N, C-alpha and C positions, 0 to 999 in steps of 0.2 A: 654558297662551294659551288663553284660553275660545272658542268659535266668536264669540263679537260684540268680540271685540277682534282678531281675524282679520279679520273683515269691516269693521272700523271702521277699522285699517291700510291694509288695501286702499284706501280714501279718501284716503290721506294720504299718496299716496307725492309731491304738490304740495300746495301751501298750501290751504287748504281753509276758509269759514265756516259757522259752527255750524250756518243755517240751510241751506245745501247738503247738510251732512251729514243734515241733519234728513228735509228732502225725498227726499236720493237713498237715503238706508236704510229714510225710514218710520217708524222708530221713536218711541215716548212717549220726551215732555224727559226724564222720569226714567229711564230706560234709557241713552240716550244721555250724558248726564251721569255719571252713574254710571260707565258705561265710559269716557268720557274722563276721570273724576278717575282711576281704576285703571292707564290706561296710562299719565295724566301722573307720577305718585308713582313707576312703576318704571321711569321715564326712558326712555319709550318716545315718546313724542310731547313739541313744546314747544309752546307759547301764544306767540301774536303778537297784539296791537294791532290792526293794520294788515299788508297782506300781508308788508309789509319792516320790521317791528317788533317784534323780536323782547323777549317779558316776561323779565327775570333775577329778579325779584322773587318770592315764594313767590305761586303763583297758586291761589287759591279759585274753581275749577272749578262748584260747584254753586251758588255764589253770583253769577257774572258769566259762568258758560261760556258764554252765548246770544251774549254780544256779541264773544267772539274768533274770530281764527284758528287752523286747529290746522297741524301738518304732523310726519311723522315723524322719529325721530330714527335716527341711524345704528345704535344699540342695535334699536330698534321696525325696521327696517329689516331687520336681519341675525334676529332672531326669527320674521319675519313669513315670510323666505323661506327657514327651514331648516326647515319644517315641512312 
């Protein structure tokens, strides 16, 4: 797990919107979207359209990620806590 992935998972113990993550971490869009994409592809986060509506279809984070909410999955939390 990269330092960026670790830091991002640190923010996803609760549902958070993309804008919150961008403001909190202070990262450029490219870095944040790429890190979200990596975590999503590895099953460590899930995507939501609203805080209560999980997306179950395939999400194109690079294209639509700025409008979504995110939450760490059990797999992501376990990986984050074992480092």
